[in-house]
C-alpha positions as MATLAB code, in Angstrom:
seq = 'MGAVTTPTDNGNERLLTPGEVAALFRVDPKTVTRWASAGRIGSIRTPGGHRRFRESEVRGLLADLTSEATVPATRG';
ca = [
    -138.752  -76.828  -27.510;
    -137.840  -73.157  -27.014;
    -139.923  -70.032  -27.348;
    -141.112  -68.954  -30.760;
    -140.123  -65.608  -32.245;
    -142.534  -63.918  -34.595;
    -142.426  -60.555  -36.347;
    -144.587  -57.826  -34.817;
    -144.966  -54.098  -35.337;
    -142.050  -53.514  -32.938;
    -139.674  -55.982  -34.584;
    -139.322  -59.417  -33.046;
    -141.124  -60.260  -29.843;
    -140.601  -63.474  -27.964;
    -143.662  -65.673  -27.519;
    -143.863  -67.854  -24.430;
    -145.541  -71.229  -24.047;
    -148.121  -71.815  -21.292;
    -145.452  -73.805  -19.436;
    -142.994  -70.908  -19.526;
    -145.655  -68.453  -18.307;
    -146.689  -70.904  -15.593;
    -143.100  -71.128  -14.359;
    -142.888  -67.322  -14.065;
    -146.130  -67.119  -12.062;
    -145.467  -70.369  -10.181;
    -148.786  -71.895  -11.217;
    -149.855  -74.921  -13.261;
    -149.874  -74.495  -17.075;
    -153.609  -75.296  -17.083;
    -154.142  -72.237  -14.871;
    -152.469  -70.065  -17.514;
    -154.758  -71.560  -20.168;
    -157.802  -70.788  -17.984;
    -156.598  -67.195  -17.536;
    -156.363  -66.844  -21.316;
    -159.839  -68.328  -21.823;
    -161.225  -65.899  -19.237;
    -159.508  -62.933  -20.896;
    -157.200  -62.205  -17.956;
    -154.145  -62.509  -20.210;
    -153.886  -62.128  -23.970;
    -152.823  -65.042  -26.118;
    -152.057  -65.835  -29.736;
    -152.912  -69.105  -31.440;
    -150.272  -70.801  -33.571;
    -151.320  -72.359  -36.894;
    -151.378  -75.673  -34.995;
    -153.837  -74.278  -32.428;
    -151.411  -73.900  -29.512;
    -151.499  -70.835  -27.283;
    -148.548  -68.484  -27.068;
    -148.178  -65.383  -24.907;
    -146.317  -62.143  -25.673;
    -143.346  -61.890  -23.334;
    -143.765  -58.113  -22.876;
    -147.392  -58.528  -21.772;
    -146.546  -61.392  -19.414;
    -143.635  -59.503  -17.831;
    -145.802  -56.376  -17.468;
    -148.552  -58.339  -15.730;
    -146.004  -60.028  -13.493;
    -144.459  -56.654  -12.594;
    -147.912  -55.231  -11.759;
    -148.721  -58.176   -9.515;
    -145.312  -58.050   -7.856;
    -145.592  -54.329   -7.110;
    -149.116  -54.805   -5.683;
    -147.828  -57.551   -3.409;
    -144.983  -55.398   -2.063;
    -146.922  -52.163   -1.448;
    -148.044  -51.971    2.186;
    -151.778  -51.545    2.720;
    -152.787  -48.075    3.853;
    -155.043  -47.672    6.814;
    -157.672  -44.992    6.717;
];
């Protein structure tokens, strides 16, 4: 099953499944669900009760984490 596309204010935005988000972050899908429950990442519920994640938000979070990991620590 592929990602779902739903209309938003900006046109169509791709919604990712927990499995797709997990693959991007290299974690277990249950970890992604826990992040959503804890409010660390926003999610949308489908009419069937499944979680979906906005691709733009996921990619932004991934970019933030990637840039933090590559910036050398400063010594003071």
